[in-house]
KESE-778161 format. One line per field, with one value per residue: residue in one letter; chain; x, y, z of N, C-alpha, C in turn. Coordinates in steps of 0.05 Angstrom, whole numbers. Layout:
N
code (A; ...);
unit (A; ...);
n.c1 (X; ...);
n.c2 (Y; ...);
n.c3 (Z; ...);
ca.c1 (X; ...);
ca.c2 (Y; ...);
ca.c3 (Z; ...);
c.c1 (X; ...);
c.c2 (Y; ...);
c.c3 (Z; ...);
***
This chain:
360
code (M; N; E; I; V; D; A; A; G; T; I; A; E; G; A; L; L; G; R; A; V; E; P; R; G; G; E; V; D; G; H; T; H; E; T; A; C; L; N; C; A; A; P; L; D; G; P; F; C; R; M; C; G; Q; R; G; H; V; H; K; T; L; A; A; F; L; H; D; L; L; H; G; V; F; H; F; E; G; K; T; W; R; T; L; P; M; L; A; W; R; P; G; E; L; T; R; R; Y; I; A; G; E; R; A; R; F; V; S; P; M; A; L; F; L; F; S; V; F; L; M; F; G; V; F; Q; L; V; G; L; S; P; P; S; D; F; G; D; V; N; I; N; S; R; V; S; N; D; P; A; Q; L; H; K; Q; L; D; G; L; R; Q; A; R; G; E; L; A; D; G; N; P; A; A; P; I; L; D; N; Q; I; A; A; I; E; R; R; M; A; N; Q; T; R; A; A; R; G; E; P; E; V; L; A; Q; S; E; D; G; K; S; R; I; T; A; Q; R; T; G; W; A; F; L; D; H; G; I; D; K; W; R; E; N; P; G; L; M; A; Y; K; L; Q; A; N; S; Y; K; F; S; W; L; L; I; P; L; S; I; P; F; V; W; L; I; F; A; W; R; R; R; F; G; A; Y; D; H; A; V; F; V; T; Y; S; L; C; F; M; S; L; L; F; V; T; I; G; A; L; G; Q; V; P; A; M; P; G; W; L; L; A; L; A; A; F; V; I; P; P; V; H; I; Y; K; Q; L; K; G; A; Y; S; L; S; R; F; S; A; F; W; R; T; M; I; L; L; V; F; I; V; V; I; L; V; L; F; L; D; V; L; L; V; L; G; A; L; G);
unit (A; A; A; A; A; A; A; A; A; A; A; A; A; A; A; A; A; A; A; A; A; A; A; A; A; A; A; A; A; A; A; A; A; A; A; A; A; A; A; A; A; A; A; A; A; A; A; A; A; A; A; A; A; A; A; A; A; A; A; A; A; A; A; A; A; A; A; A; A; A; A; A; A; A; A; A; A; A; A; A; A; A; A; A; A; A; A; A; A; A; A; A; A; A; A; A; A; A; A; A; A; A; A; A; A; A; A; A; A; A; A; A; A; A; A; A; A; A; A; A; A; A; A; A; A; A; A; A; A; A; A; A; A; A; A; A; A; A; A; A; A; A; A; A; A; A; A; A; A; A; A; A; A; A; A; A; A; A; A; A; A; A; A; A; A; A; A; A; A; A; A; A; A; A; A; A; A; A; A; A; A; A; A; A; A; A; A; A; A; A; A; A; A; A; A; A; A; A; A; A; A; A; A; A; A; A; A; A; A; A; A; A; A; A; A; A; A; A; A; A; A; A; A; A; A; A; A; A; A; A; A; A; A; A; A; A; A; A; A; A; A; A; A; A; A; A; A; A; A; A; A; A; A; A; A; A; A; A; A; A; A; A; A; A; A; A; A; A; A; A; A; A; A; A; A; A; A; A; A; A; A; A; A; A; A; A; A; A; A; A; A; A; A; A; A; A; A; A; A; A; A; A; A; A; A; A; A; A; A; A; A; A; A; A; A; A; A; A; A; A; A; A; A; A; A; A; A; A; A; A; A; A; A; A; A; A; A; A; A; A; A; A; A; A; A; A; A; A; A; A; A; A; A; A; A; A; A; A; A; A);
n.c1 (227; 277; 245; 227; 269; 291; 251; 259; 308; 300; 260; 287; 328; 305; 290; 340; 361; 320; 330; 385; 374; 345; 372; 386; 390; 431; 470; 444; 442; 502; 560; 608; 647; 661; 701; 702; 673; 655; 653; 657; 694; 683; 686; 652; 597; 549; 498; 492; 529; 540; 545; 542; 504; 508; 503; 542; 554; 569; 548; 591; 584; 563; 511; 494; 501; 469; 419; 410; 414; 368; 335; 336; 318; 267; 241; 236; 249; 205; 172; 158; 108; 83; 78; 50; -1; -22; -7; -45; -101; -96; -74; -67; -59; -7; 23; 22; 42; 91; 116; 114; 153; 155; 197; 225; 188; 164; 169; 211; 191; 224; 251; 210; 187; 228; 230; 175; 165; 205; 186; 141; 150; 176; 137; 106; 134; 143; 86; 75; 59; 89; 108; 95; 151; 167; 167; 181; 208; 191; 204; 244; 316; 336; 375; 355; 329; 279; 246; 183; 178; 225; 219; 172; 196; 231; 201; 172; 213; 228; 186; 181; 222; 212; 171; 191; 216; 209; 167; 190; 247; 308; 316; 264; 236; 265; 260; 207; 200; 231; 201; 149; 165; 184; 126; 108; 137; 120; 69; 72; 90; 45; 10; 38; 32; -21; -16; -19; 13; 71; 79; 120; 130; 104; 60; 58; 1; -21; -45; -15; 22; 62; 76; 95; 113; 144; 185; 213; 260; 323; 344; 302; 282; 319; 315; 269; 288; 320; 285; 257; 301; 305; 262; 251; 292; 286; 241; 254; 290; 254; 219; 256; 281; 235; 225; 279; 286; 243; 235; 235; 185; 174; 195; 170; 122; 112; 110; 56; 27; 36; 14; -44; -40; -24; -38; -32; 11; 36; 43; 96; 150; 176; 131; 102; 131; 132; 83; 71; 107; 93; 43; 55; 82; 40; 8; 39; 44; -11; -22; 10; -15; -66; -43; -24; -70; -94; -74; -100; -149; -206; -218; -259; -247; -274; -275; -226; -211; -252; -230; -183; -197; -228; -204; -155; -170; -201; -165; -126; -158; -166; -120; -100; -139; -128; -73; -68; -103; -159; -225; -281; -302; -264; -222; -243; -250; -192; -175; -204; -178; -127; -124; -128; -82; -46; -49; -24; 24; 41; 48; 87; 128; 132; 147; 200; 228; 220; 260; 308; 316; 330; 371; 409);
n.c2 (-520; -485; -444; -429; -412; -371; -334; -319; -301; -250; -224; -212; -182; -138; -110; -105; -65; -22; -12; 13; 61; 84; 92; 81; 118; 108; 51; -11; -9; -25; -64; -37; 20; 82; 140; 172; 175; 118; 125; 177; 192; 240; 271; 243; 265; 241; 190; 189; 205; 272; 289; 253; 226; 167; 109; 118; 63; 4; -58; -118; -171; -239; -254; -204; -189; -219; -203; -153; -161; -193; -154; -114; -142; -155; -108; -28; -6; 30; 70; 46; 19; 64; 89; 52; 39; 91; 95; 55; 82; 130; 154; 209; 249; 223; 230; 292; 305; 286; 312; 361; 359; 333; 279; 243; 218; 181; 126; 137; 143; 123; 86; 54; 39; 4; -35; -59; -65; -113; -146; -158; -181; -224; -250; -264; -303; -342; -360; -378; -334; -317; -282; -323; -359; -397; -411; -447; -466; -430; -411; -425; -424; -355; -358; -394; -408; -366; -372; -393; -440; -470; -479; -510; -560; -568; -584; -630; -665; -667; -691; -738; -765; -768; -797; -848; -861; -885; -872; -875; -861; -821; -779; -762; -723; -681; -673; -666; -614; -590; -598; -568; -517; -501; -500; -460; -418; -415; -403; -351; -324; -326; -296; -244; -235; -222; -176; -182; -189; -214; -277; -281; -309; -366; -395; -461; -474; -442; -390; -350; -303; -269; -218; -180; -134; -125; -67; -30; -4; -16; -28; -40; -85; -120; -133; -163; -207; -229; -245; -282; -324; -337; -344; -363; -344; -291; -282; -290; -250; -208; -218; -214; -163; -134; -127; -105; -57; -32; 15; 54; 66; 107; 160; 158; 163; 212; 258; 256; 252; 310; 335; 336; 372; 418; 476; 488; 525; 513; 466; 427; 381; 351; 343; 317; 266; 245; 233; 193; 150; 136; 117; 71; 41; 27; 2; -46; -68; -84; -118; -162; -179; -192; -238; -272; -282; -312; -361; -379; -434; -434; -382; -333; -332; -288; -253; -232; -211; -173; -137; -129; -94; -55; -26; -2; 46; 75; 81; 117; 155; 180; 186; 232; 269; 282; 295; 337; 370; 380; 389; 342; 330; 347; 311; 273; 270; 278; 231; 195; 209; 196; 143; 133; 147; 112; 65; 81; 91; 41; 10; 43; 28; -28; -26; -3; -44; -89; -69; -62; -116; -138; -109; -130);
n.c3 (-39; -62; -73; -27; -1; -29; -30; 24; 21; -10; 20; 65; 41; 20; 68; 93; 58; 63; 110; 109; 85; 117; 177; 249; 306; 337; 366; 402; 471; 504; 528; 531; 555; 538; 532; 486; 425; 390; 334; 312; 340; 376; 436; 498; 532; 549; 548; 493; 429; 418; 369; 328; 343; 359; 406; 462; 484; 463; 442; 433; 422; 397; 409; 412; 363; 320; 345; 329; 274; 268; 284; 245; 198; 210; 230; 232; 281; 333; 308; 259; 272; 286; 234; 195; 207; 197; 147; 121; 140; 144; 103; 74; 117; 135; 95; 87; 137; 138; 103; 116; 152; 198; 206; 242; 269; 232; 190; 133; 61; 22; 48; 67; 21; -2; 28; 30; -28; -37; 0; -18; -72; -53; -20; -63; -91; -54; -48; -100; -137; -181; -243; -302; -324; -350; -414; -450; -516; -569; -617; -669; -675; -698; -742; -779; -838; -866; -911; -940; -968; -959; -902; -900; -934; -886; -848; -860; -868; -817; -788; -816; -798; -741; -741; -753; -705; -637; -584; -537; -544; -533; -570; -590; -559; -571; -634; -627; -605; -641; -691; -665; -667; -719; -738; -707; -728; -779; -768; -754; -793; -819; -789; -788; -846; -846; -818; -764; -693; -675; -641; -593; -546; -510; -460; -433; -429; -465; -443; -422; -460; -495; -547; -608; -654; -715; -716; -754; -729; -717; -667; -631; -659; -655; -601; -604; -636; -597; -560; -589; -599; -546; -508; -458; -423; -435; -411; -356; -344; -351; -309; -260; -267; -252; -199; -188; -210; -199; -164; -210; -218; -188; -206; -260; -243; -223; -259; -278; -230; -227; -268; -254; -216; -238; -240; -187; -154; -102; -88; -103; -143; -97; -63; -89; -99; -49; -39; -82; -66; -13; -34; -72; -31; 9; -36; -49; -2; 9; -30; -13; 33; 9; -26; 11; 40; 5; 1; 47; 54; 63; 46; 9; -66; -100; -61; -45; -99; -104; -61; -83; -130; -113; -63; -77; -110; -70; -31; -57; -67; -8; 4; -26; -22; 32; 34; 0; 16; -10; -34; -32; -85; -113; -102; -117; -174; -189; -176; -209; -256; -244; -238; -293; -314; -284; -310; -362; -339; -317; -369; -392; -359; -364; -413; -406; -376; -417; -454; -424; -416; -466; -472; -437);
ca.c1 (252; 290; 222; 223; 297; 293; 232; 267; 327; 288; 249; 310; 348; 291; 290; 367; 361; 307; 348; 407; 362; 331; 387; 374; 402; 456; 468; 432; 458; 521; 577; 638; 646; 683; 699; 698; 651; 671; 647; 670; 721; 679; 680; 621; 584; 521; 486; 490; 545; 524; 556; 531; 482; 513; 503; 567; 558; 557; 556; 615; 581; 552; 486; 484; 500; 445; 394; 415; 405; 343; 317; 346; 306; 242; 224; 250; 236; 176; 161; 141; 80; 62; 75; 34; -31; -30; -8; -72; -126; -101; -51; -64; -49; 16; 37; 25; 62; 118; 122; 115; 177; 154; 213; 233; 166; 153; 193; 214; 178; 237; 254; 187; 180; 245; 218; 151; 169; 220; 176; 119; 157; 185; 119; 93; 157; 133; 63; 75; 47; 110; 94; 114; 182; 179; 156; 193; 220; 169; 207; 270; 335; 332; 394; 340; 316; 248; 234; 164; 188; 251; 211; 156; 212; 250; 180; 170; 236; 229; 161; 188; 244; 199; 155; 210; 223; 188; 159; 210; 272; 317; 308; 242; 229; 281; 249; 178; 206; 237; 174; 136; 186; 180; 98; 104; 146; 104; 37; 77; 95; 15; 6; 53; 19; -47; -18; -19; 36; 86; 78; 150; 129; 72; 67; 48; -26; -28; -54; 6; 31; 83; 76; 110; 108; 167; 185; 235; 287; 340; 350; 279; 277; 337; 306; 249; 300; 328; 260; 247; 319; 311; 240; 254; 314; 283; 223; 265; 301; 232; 216; 282; 284; 208; 233; 308; 278; 213; 237; 230; 154; 173; 205; 153; 92; 114; 102; 33; 11; 42; -5; -69; -39; -1; -44; -32; 40; 50; 54; 122; 155; 177; 106; 86; 149; 127; 56; 76; 126; 77; 24; 66; 81; 11; -5; 52; 32; -41; -25; 26; -38; -79; -26; -16; -101; -109; -73; -120; -169; -230; -220; -264; -232; -284; -273; -203; -218; -263; -214; -160; -203; -240; -186; -133; -179; -212; -137; -118; -179; -166; -92; -107; -153; -118; -46; -65; -127; -178; -253; -287; -305; -236; -205; -253; -238; -164; -172; -206; -153; -102; -126; -115; -50; -37; -45; -3; 52; 50; 57; 112; 150; 134; 169; 227; 236; 226; 283; 331; 321; 344; 401; 426);
ca.c2 (-511; -468; -421; -414; -401; -348; -309; -304; -283; -227; -202; -202; -160; -111; -103; -90; -40; -3; -3; 22; 88; 90; 86; 81; 144; 96; 21; -16; -11; -55; -69; -19; 43; 97; 169; 186; 165; 99; 128; 198; 206; 262; 263; 236; 275; 229; 166; 187; 221; 296; 303; 236; 205; 139; 111; 111; 39; -14; -93; -132; -207; -251; -250; -177; -187; -236; -188; -129; -172; -198; -130; -100; -152; -151; -79; -10; 1; 33; 83; 32; 16; 94; 91; 28; 48; 114; 93; 45; 92; 160; 161; 234; 257; 217; 246; 318; 308; 280; 334; 389; 359; 310; 262; 226; 199; 162; 111; 153; 134; 111; 60; 36; 31; -11; -62; -69; -77; -134; -169; -168; -203; -249; -270; -277; -326; -357; -369; -384; -322; -299; -289; -347; -359; -424; -408; -465; -462; -421; -410; -434; -401; -338; -359; -416; -398; -354; -378; -414; -467; -481; -487; -535; -577; -577; -592; -651; -675; -672; -708; -761; -777; -767; -821; -870; -861; -895; -853; -870; -855; -797; -756; -758; -695; -660; -674; -652; -584; -570; -587; -547; -489; -495; -492; -432; -393; -420; -392; -328; -314; -323; -275; -222; -228; -210; -152; -186; -184; -239; -283; -280; -333; -373; -416; -489; -480; -422; -372; -328; -297; -247; -213; -160; -129; -115; -37; -22; 3; -38; -36; -57; -107; -138; -147; -183; -228; -242; -261; -305; -341; -349; -329; -366; -325; -259; -279; -292; -227; -190; -220; -204; -134; -120; -114; -94; -33; -19; 46; 74; 72; 135; 174; 155; 169; 242; 274; 249; 271; 342; 339; 339; 397; 440; 504; 493; 527; 507; 437; 421; 357; 341; 336; 289; 245; 232; 221; 177; 134; 123; 99; 50; 25; 16; -20; -66; -85; -94; -146; -175; -183; -202; -260; -286; -288; -331; -382; -394; -452; -423; -352; -336; -317; -267; -231; -219; -196; -149; -125; -114; -79; -33; -13; 21; 74; 89; 94; 142; 183; 188; 204; 254; 286; 288; 311; 366; 387; 373; 374; 315; 328; 354; 290; 245; 275; 276; 201; 185; 214; 184; 116; 123; 148; 90; 48; 89; 83; 11; 7; 52; 10; -58; -22; 1; -73; -106; -61; -75; -149; -139; -97; -146);
ca.c3 (-20; -69; -75; -1; 7; -52; -18; 48; 13; -23; 38; 79; 24; 21; 96; 93; 37; 79; 138; 94; 87; 150; 198; 273; 313; 350; 369; 423; 497; 508; 556; 527; 572; 526; 540; 463; 411; 377; 311; 302; 362; 394; 469; 502; 557; 558; 537; 460; 419; 409; 340; 302; 354; 361; 433; 470; 494; 442; 442; 419; 422; 374; 412; 404; 328; 317; 355; 307; 246; 264; 288; 219; 179; 214; 233; 233; 303; 342; 291; 237; 282; 276; 201; 182; 210; 188; 117; 117; 150; 149; 88; 65; 139; 138; 72; 88; 166; 133; 82; 137; 166; 217; 199; 262; 285; 214; 171; 105; 43; 8; 64; 73; -6; -7; 44; 19; -52; -38; 15; -40; -90; -40; -15; -87; -99; -36; -50; -131; -156; -198; -275; -315; -340; -368; -434; -473; -540; -577; -645; -679; -680; -722; -764; -795; -866; -864; -936; -934; -978; -938; -877; -907; -932; -863; -830; -873; -865; -784; -792; -826; -779; -720; -750; -752; -678; -617; -562; -516; -555; -526; -590; -598; -549; -582; -654; -625; -600; -669; -706; -657; -665; -741; -736; -695; -739; -800; -755; -747; -821; -828; -776; -809; -875; -835; -801; -739; -683; -676; -620; -584; -526; -498; -436; -442; -434; -484; -432; -427; -488; -505; -574; -616; -686; -724; -722; -768; -716; -712; -637; -623; -673; -643; -581; -612; -642; -573; -549; -607; -594; -526; -495; -428; -411; -435; -389; -332; -343; -347; -277; -244; -267; -247; -177; -186; -225; -184; -158; -238; -216; -174; -228; -280; -237; -215; -274; -284; -210; -223; -282; -244; -198; -252; -233; -163; -150; -84; -89; -120; -139; -74; -50; -105; -97; -22; -43; -96; -55; 2; -44; -75; -8; 6; -55; -43; 23; -4; -51; -2; 45; -10; -38; 39; 45; -20; 11; 64; 41; 64; 36; -20; -82; -104; -37; -50; -122; -99; -48; -101; -147; -95; -34; -86; -114; -42; -15; -73; -60; 11; 5; -49; -5; 60; 31; -17; 29; -33; -29; -40; -109; -124; -98; -135; -200; -198; -170; -232; -280; -243; -247; -326; -316; -272; -333; -378; -320; -318; -389; -398; -343; -377; -440; -397; -373; -439; -466; -400; -416; -493; -467; -419);
c.c1 (267; 273; 224; 252; 304; 276; 243; 288; 320; 270; 267; 330; 331; 289; 318; 368; 346; 320; 372; 397; 346; 343; 375; 395; 429; 447; 450; 452; 479; 540; 605; 627; 668; 680; 698; 684; 670; 668; 662; 693; 710; 676; 654; 620; 551; 521; 493; 515; 529; 527; 543; 509; 488; 511; 533; 574; 549; 564; 577; 609; 563; 523; 471; 482; 474; 418; 393; 403; 377; 319; 320; 326; 275; 223; 244; 244; 207; 157; 149; 114; 67; 59; 52; 7; -44; -30; -37; -98; -128; -73; -49; -49; -16; 33; 43; 40; 87; 130; 130; 142; 175; 170; 220; 212; 154; 177; 193; 204; 192; 245; 233; 180; 200; 235; 196; 152; 184; 200; 149; 128; 169; 163; 103; 111; 145; 107; 54; 57; 62; 97; 112; 132; 185; 156; 158; 205; 190; 178; 239; 288; 332; 353; 377; 323; 283; 232; 213; 169; 204; 232; 194; 178; 226; 228; 176; 189; 233; 207; 168; 207; 226; 179; 168; 224; 205; 188; 182; 239; 275; 314; 284; 229; 239; 267; 219; 182; 215; 211; 151; 142; 180; 148; 92; 110; 130; 77; 49; 82; 63; 9; 13; 37; -5; -42; -12; 6; 46; 87; 110; 155; 102; 76; 55; 10; -37; -40; -38; 19; 48; 82; 89; 107; 132; 165; 198; 260; 302; 347; 326; 275; 302; 334; 281; 262; 315; 309; 256; 271; 319; 289; 245; 268; 305; 259; 228; 278; 278; 223; 232; 283; 258; 211; 258; 302; 250; 210; 232; 199; 155; 174; 185; 129; 94; 98; 68; 14; 16; 22; -35; -64; -21; -11; -35; 6; 54; 51; 76; 130; 162; 162; 99; 107; 142; 101; 56; 91; 110; 50; 28; 67; 57; 1; 11; 49; 8; -42; -2; 3; -57; -67; -29; -51; -103; -94; -86; -148; -202; -239; -232; -250; -245; -278; -245; -200; -227; -248; -189; -169; -223; -224; -170; -144; -189; -180; -127; -131; -174; -139; -90; -115; -144; -86; -53; -90; -148; -209; -255; -291; -282; -217; -214; -247; -211; -163; -179; -194; -129; -103; -122; -95; -39; -32; -26; 23; 59; 60; 83; 133; 153; 154; 196; 242; 246; 256; 309; 335; 332; 364; 420; 441);
c.c2 (-484; -441; -406; -400; -370; -327; -302; -288; -253; -210; -192; -177; -132; -97; -87; -66; -18; 10; 16; 59; 101; 84; 96; 107; 134; 69; 15; -17; -32; -53; -43; 4; 60; 123; 182; 166; 143; 100; 151; 210; 229; 255; 262; 254; 262; 204; 165; 209; 252; 306; 278; 219; 178; 140; 105; 82; 21; -45; -102; -164; -214; -252; -223; -172; -199; -221; -167; -141; -179; -171; -115; -112; -147; -130; -57; 7; 13; 51; 72; 30; 41; 97; 75; 39; 73; 111; 77; 66; 122; 162; 192; 250; 249; 227; 280; 319; 303; 298; 362; 381; 344; 276; 233; 208; 178; 146; 135; 136; 121; 80; 40; 19; 10; -44; -71; -82; -107; -154; -175; -190; -226; -265; -281; -304; -346; -376; -374; -363; -304; -301; -316; -341; -381; -428; -430; -452; -450; -421; -423; -413; -388; -341; -384; -399; -384; -360; -400; -439; -483; -495; -515; -562; -590; -592; -622; -676; -686; -693; -731; -775; -775; -793; -842; -874; -873; -871; -848; -867; -825; -779; -754; -737; -673; -654; -659; -623; -576; -571; -567; -515; -484; -491; -468; -413; -388; -399; -361; -311; -311; -298; -247; -212; -213; -185; -155; -182; -212; -244; -295; -309; -337; -395; -439; -487; -454; -395; -354; -324; -272; -238; -187; -160; -120; -81; -21; -10; -19; -55; -52; -83; -130; -150; -165; -211; -249; -260; -287; -331; -357; -337; -343; -350; -300; -258; -281; -260; -198; -189; -215; -179; -119; -112; -96; -60; -18; 6; 64; 80; 100; 157; 177; 164; 199; 261; 273; 257; 302; 355; 349; 365; 417; 467; 511; 497; 519; 483; 433; 382; 337; 328; 309; 260; 230; 217; 194; 143; 124; 108; 75; 34; 15; -7; -45; -83; -90; -115; -167; -191; -203; -233; -276; -297; -311; -354; -397; -408; -439; -391; -355; -322; -287; -244; -213; -203; -173; -127; -110; -94; -51; -19; 4; 47; 89; 102; 120; 167; 199; 201; 228; 279; 302; 302; 332; 376; 394; 371; 349; 314; 333; 330; 264; 248; 270; 245; 184; 181; 200; 160; 110; 125; 127; 66; 52; 87; 52; 1; 17; 33; -18; -50; -22; -29; -86; -90; -64; -104; -150; -125; -117; -172);
c.c3 (-30; -68; -45; 11; -8; -36; 4; 42; 7; -4; 56; 63; 19; 49; 100; 82; 53; 101; 132; 94; 100; 171; 226; 285; 324; 353; 398; 444; 501; 535; 556; 544; 560; 536; 509; 445; 388; 342; 295; 322; 374; 417; 475; 531; 559; 544; 502; 454; 408; 381; 320; 311; 356; 399; 440; 480; 470; 445; 428; 423; 402; 383; 404; 374; 315; 325; 336; 281; 243; 267; 257; 197; 181; 217; 236; 259; 309; 317; 264; 249; 284; 251; 190; 183; 200; 154; 110; 123; 145; 123; 83; 96; 143; 113; 83; 117; 155; 116; 96; 154; 193; 207; 219; 273; 263; 193; 143; 85; 28; 23; 66; 41; -14; 5; 34; -9; -51; -19; -4; -62; -76; -31; -40; -97; -83; -40; -83; -151; -176; -224; -279; -329; -350; -390; -460; -499; -559; -613; -646; -682; -704; -741; -790; -822; -856; -890; -932; -942; -963; -915; -878; -909; -907; -846; -837; -866; -831; -779; -798; -807; -749; -719; -745; -719; -658; -594; -540; -522; -546; -546; -598; -586; -564; -612; -648; -619; -626; -685; -692; -666; -693; -749; -726; -713; -768; -790; -756; -775; -825; -818; -783; -836; -866; -822; -771; -724; -684; -645; -610; -562; -516; -480; -451; -454; -451; -471; -426; -447; -492; -535; -576; -642; -691; -733; -740; -764; -714; -685; -624; -635; -664; -620; -584; -625; -617; -561; -565; -603; -567; -504; -468; -419; -407; -410; -366; -323; -336; -310; -258; -250; -255; -217; -170; -198; -215; -181; -185; -237; -207; -192; -250; -275; -230; -232; -278; -259; -214; -242; -273; -226; -212; -248; -204; -158; -125; -73; -110; -126; -126; -61; -66; -103; -73; -25; -58; -81; -37; -5; -56; -59; 2; -11; -55; -24; 20; -11; -42; 18; 28; -19; -11; 41; 24; -14; 31; 47; 36; 58; 7; -41; -92; -85; -44; -78; -115; -82; -66; -120; -131; -75; -54; -89; -96; -30; -24; -68; -31; 21; -4; -31; 14; 54; 17; -8; 7; -21; -40; -68; -125; -127; -114; -167; -212; -191; -197; -258; -270; -248; -281; -326; -300; -295; -351; -361; -328; -349; -400; -384; -355; -399; -427; -392; -394; -453; -449; -407; -449; -494; -454; -433);
***
């Protein structure tokens, strides 16, 4: 139940943030009859204020408030239904027309981005696709000695104490965790001796693992120590920051898109920002759809995996070709390079999240 409440809250938060950057021209028609605008006090000479665009008549009832709340959470007026089909089938045309100045017809890239990203993480929470955050105790506190002889001595003492306890004893799980923690630290010492990365966190089934290697930089090594001391908390921070700072994907992506158009002076950073933001909106909504369809019992998993693998590059190709008026070959090779850049961007984004988690 908590997951459902959290997911609904996340979706509503994204919708309201999206509305904040995509306001309506005025309120819904209501019951008041004013001679001056209630927003800016300008004289009214029609149903709308000629200065700020607000309707002259506004509702002041609880029913109207609830209507506006539901309206704000679930859609952005009729232009949503003009924007979404074009985003799916004609993304290049949507990008080009928005850049050219058709703003009133379409939802702005940033408003749609906020809504789609929060919707994606909300749906992922709802269907249980969130990254694992329960890593358990991977290592003992960093204040414990790293001397191998001391660790062996501690391990022997803990094993002996554990052997004297029955399985039902309340202290047994505590000793089991401490024994496992010392064993992992000793294993990490062996990895370090071989030049392998240290395992900071690992899920119970061993499939999810976070590793790091000492850098010699005090700041980064401090972050590694925080992972060692409380991997569960750090994994939670990583998960929480991934959607709170998802907007960083936009400035991280713009330079890479600029690189593939560096010699075309007529395309500027603004063009690339609109392209990147609309593209991220589509990818978020695509994975929302795939995540939801994954909960349908009769839906083949291989089909969803194929869609997740094939649709993104095809969409990027279509958006590049239409938005920048490229030939097929020009759009194709830029798509291939951009797919490589996307991997680099995601790695940079993950690094930023790890740093933010260490600072928190």
